[in-house]
Each structure stands twice: as C-alpha cells, then as structure tokens.
C-alpha positions as CSV (number, residue, x, y, z in Angstrom):
1,X,-42.2,-102.0,-60.7
2,X,-45.3,-102.6,-63.0
3,X,-47.0,-105.9,-62.7
4,X,-49.2,-107.2,-65.6
5,X,-52.3,-106.8,-63.2
6,X,-51.3,-103.0,-63.5
7,X,-50.5,-102.7,-67.0
8,X,-54.5,-103.6,-67.0
9,X,-55.3,-101.4,-64.6
10,X,-53.4,-98.0,-66.3
11,X,-55.2,-99.6,-69.9
12,X,-58.7,-99.2,-67.7
13,X,-57.7,-95.8,-66.7
14,X,-56.9,-94.9,-70.4
15,X,-60.0,-96.6,-71.0
16,X,-62.1,-94.4,-68.5
17,X,-60.1,-91.3,-69.3
18,X,-60.4,-91.1,-73.0
19,X,-63.5,-93.5,-74.6
20,X,-65.7,-93.0,-71.8
21,X,-68.6,-91.6,-74.2
22,X,-67.7,-95.4,-75.9
23,X,-68.2,-97.4,-73.0
24,X,-71.3,-98.7,-71.2
25,X,-72.6,-98.4,-67.9
26,X,-72.0,-103.1,-66.7
27,X,-68.7,-101.9,-67.9
28,X,-66.7,-103.8,-64.2
29,X,-65.1,-106.5,-62.2
30,X,-67.3,-109.7,-62.3
31,X,-66.9,-113.6,-61.0
32,X,-68.4,-116.2,-63.1
33,X,-70.1,-119.1,-61.6
34,X,-68.4,-122.0,-64.0
35,X,-64.7,-120.4,-63.8
36,X,-62.2,-121.9,-61.6
37,X,-62.0,-120.3,-58.3
38,X,-60.1,-116.8,-57.7
39,X,-60.5,-116.3,-61.7
40,X,-62.0,-112.7,-62.2
41,X,-62.7,-111.0,-65.1
42,X,-63.1,-107.6,-66.1
43,X,-66.1,-106.3,-68.7
44,X,-66.8,-103.9,-70.9
45,X,-69.1,-103.1,-73.4
46,X,-68.6,-100.2,-76.1
47,X,-71.6,-98.4,-77.6
48,X,-71.6,-96.8,-80.6
49,X,-68.6,-98.0,-82.2
50,X,-68.3,-100.1,-84.6
51,X,-66.2,-103.0,-85.9
52,X,-63.0,-100.6,-87.2
53,X,-63.1,-98.4,-84.2
54,X,-63.6,-101.1,-82.0
55,X,-60.2,-102.5,-83.9
56,X,-58.4,-99.0,-83.5
57,X,-58.9,-99.0,-80.1
58,X,-57.6,-102.2,-79.2
59,X,-54.2,-101.5,-81.5
60,X,-54.1,-98.7,-79.8
61,X,-54.6,-100.1,-75.9
62,X,-51.5,-102.9,-77.7
63,X,-49.0,-99.9,-78.7
64,X,-49.2,-98.3,-74.7
65,X,-48.3,-101.9,-73.2
66,X,-45.8,-102.3,-76.0
67,X,-44.2,-98.9,-75.1
68,X,-44.3,-99.1,-71.3
69,X,-42.9,-102.3,-71.4
70,X,-40.6,-101.2,-74.1
71,X,-39.7,-98.0,-71.5
72,X,-39.2,-99.6,-68.6
73,X,-36.9,-102.7,-70.4
74,X,-34.7,-99.6,-71.9
75,X,-34.8,-97.9,-68.2
76,X,-33.5,-101.3,-66.3
77,X,-36.9,-101.5,-63.9
78,X,-38.8,-104.7,-63.7
79,X,-41.9,-104.5,-65.8
80,X,-43.5,-108.1,-65.0
81,X,-43.4,-110.3,-62.0
82,X,-42.0,-112.6,-63.1
83,X,-38.8,-110.8,-63.4
84,X,-35.9,-111.8,-61.2
85,X,-34.4,-108.8,-60.5
86,X,-30.9,-110.0,-58.5
87,X,-28.5,-111.6,-61.0
88,X,-27.0,-115.5,-60.7
89,X,-23.9,-115.9,-57.9
90,X,-20.9,-115.9,-59.2
91,X,-19.4,-118.8,-59.3
92,X,-16.1,-118.4,-60.1
93,X,-14.4,-120.9,-57.1
94,X,-14.1,-118.4,-54.1
95,X,-14.3,-120.6,-50.8
96,X,-14.4,-118.7,-46.7
97,X,-12.9,-120.9,-43.5
98,X,-13.5,-118.7,-40.3
99,X,-11.1,-119.6,-38.0
100,X,-11.8,-118.0,-35.4
101,X,-14.5,-118.4,-33.2
102,X,-15.1,-122.2,-34.0
103,X,-18.3,-123.2,-34.1
104,X,-20.0,-123.7,-30.2
105,X,-17.5,-121.8,-28.7
106,X,-19.0,-119.6,-25.7
107,X,-17.9,-116.1,-26.3
108,X,-18.3,-112.6,-24.7
109,X,-20.8,-110.2,-25.7
110,X,-17.6,-108.3,-28.0
111,X,-15.2,-110.7,-30.0
112,X,-12.8,-110.7,-33.2
113,X,-14.7,-112.7,-35.9
114,X,-11.0,-114.2,-37.9
115,X,-12.0,-115.8,-41.5
116,X,-9.5,-116.7,-44.5
117,X,-10.5,-115.8,-47.9
118,X,-9.9,-117.6,-51.2
119,X,-10.6,-115.2,-53.8
120,X,-12.1,-116.3,-56.5
121,X,-12.0,-114.5,-60.3
122,X,-15.0,-112.2,-59.1
123,X,-15.4,-112.0,-55.2
124,X,-13.1,-109.2,-54.4
125,X,-14.1,-109.1,-50.1
126,X,-17.0,-110.9,-47.7
127,X,-20.6,-109.8,-46.4
128,X,-20.6,-110.9,-42.3
129,X,-24.3,-111.6,-41.0
130,X,-25.5,-111.9,-37.3
131,X,-28.5,-113.7,-37.2
132,X,-29.2,-113.1,-40.7
133,X,-29.0,-109.3,-39.8
134,X,-26.1,-107.9,-42.1
135,X,-23.4,-106.2,-40.3
136,X,-22.9,-103.3,-42.9
137,X,-19.2,-101.8,-42.1
138,X,-17.9,-104.5,-40.2
139,X,-14.4,-104.2,-39.3
140,X,-12.9,-107.3,-37.9
141,X,-14.9,-107.1,-34.7
142,X,-18.3,-107.8,-33.7
143,X,-19.4,-105.9,-30.7
144,X,-22.5,-105.5,-28.0
145,X,-24.0,-109.3,-28.4
146,X,-26.7,-109.7,-26.6
147,X,-26.2,-113.5,-24.6
148,X,-27.7,-116.2,-25.9
149,X,-26.8,-118.6,-28.8
150,X,-26.1,-116.4,-32.4
151,X,-25.1,-117.5,-36.0
152,X,-22.4,-115.7,-37.3
153,X,-21.9,-115.9,-41.2
154,X,-19.6,-115.2,-43.8
155,X,-20.8,-114.9,-47.6
156,X,-18.2,-113.9,-50.7
157,X,-19.0,-110.9,-52.2
158,X,-18.2,-109.3,-56.2
159,X,-16.8,-105.5,-56.9
160,X,-20.8,-105.3,-57.0
161,X,-21.9,-106.5,-53.8
162,X,-23.4,-109.5,-55.6
163,X,-22.7,-112.4,-53.2
164,X,-21.2,-115.8,-54.7
165,X,-22.3,-119.2,-53.1
166,X,-19.2,-119.1,-50.7
167,X,-19.9,-119.7,-47.2
168,X,-19.6,-119.8,-44.0
169,X,-21.7,-120.3,-41.0
170,X,-20.7,-121.0,-37.2
171,X,-22.9,-120.9,-33.9
172,X,-21.4,-118.9,-31.2
173,X,-22.8,-119.1,-26.9
174,X,-22.9,-115.4,-26.0
175,X,-22.5,-115.6,-22.0
C-alpha cells in the first residue's frame, strides 16, 4: 500500500540521494502562519541549476511517480490511500433465516446453530460470527461460549468469501 504522502517521501529520498549537490541546506518541512491549521509544506531550494535543469529534474520526478502508480496498478496493489480494498457486496437475492435457536433464547455454553440459506446467483455459503468475531471452520455447533449475552450473526458469502448483503442476527443468553 503506497499513500500519496509516502510517494512524496520517496521523491524526497531520491532528491536527497541523487541531487544533493544541487539542493540547498534550508530544505525541509515548514508551517506558514497564514495557512489553515494542520497544513504543512515542504520547502525545496535548488542551487546551481538553471531553469532547464530544474525542468529536467521535475520531469524525471513526474515520470518516476507515474511509474510507481503504474507498477502498483498492474500488481493489483493499493496505490493511493483512497483506493478501496474490498469489492462491493454481491447483490443476488440470497436470504438467510436462523431457525434455531430463536432470538432471545436461553442456551447452554454449547449448542447447534441452524439456519436456512436461500442461495442467489453468487452466494455459495455463509460465515458465522459470535459477538462480531468470525468463527472459522464453523461446522454447525457453537461450543464453549462464556456465560452472558452473545450476538450470533450469519452472513452470506460468495465462493471467493466476499460478503453479500444477506444477514441474519439473533441474541442468545448463555446460562
């Protein structure tokens, strides 16, 4: 994952290592009094370069940034902080109903969880959660729950384990 701010850090590192003979000792982070709160800038002074030399350096930095973004895009990696890592939920008409236990039931610390799944065009299975914690390898029974109130959630999922909007939730009291 490469955020825009990290891209700036990478460019500064390259400038520092490759262009140190041209940069000025006053380079660095600064705050301006007339900027809104929280706005920070980075000052770069170039010494010993004419206008053509500065433009050449700016072009190289731009090409490097585009290369980094392209490499990230082609690898499927997240390039900018605003990219979303998850796909949108699969909307395919799937439905879930928890048949046992019923919402509000009192249960022992181990019990069977039964549900009916109406599969849609993409949904193939469900994921079960106890108090928002995924129960990997769920095989039909919940075991060893602590005493107290617990929220049981069954969520529809695709073959790639992407969650779909179909969800059913109950609350049980473990005695």
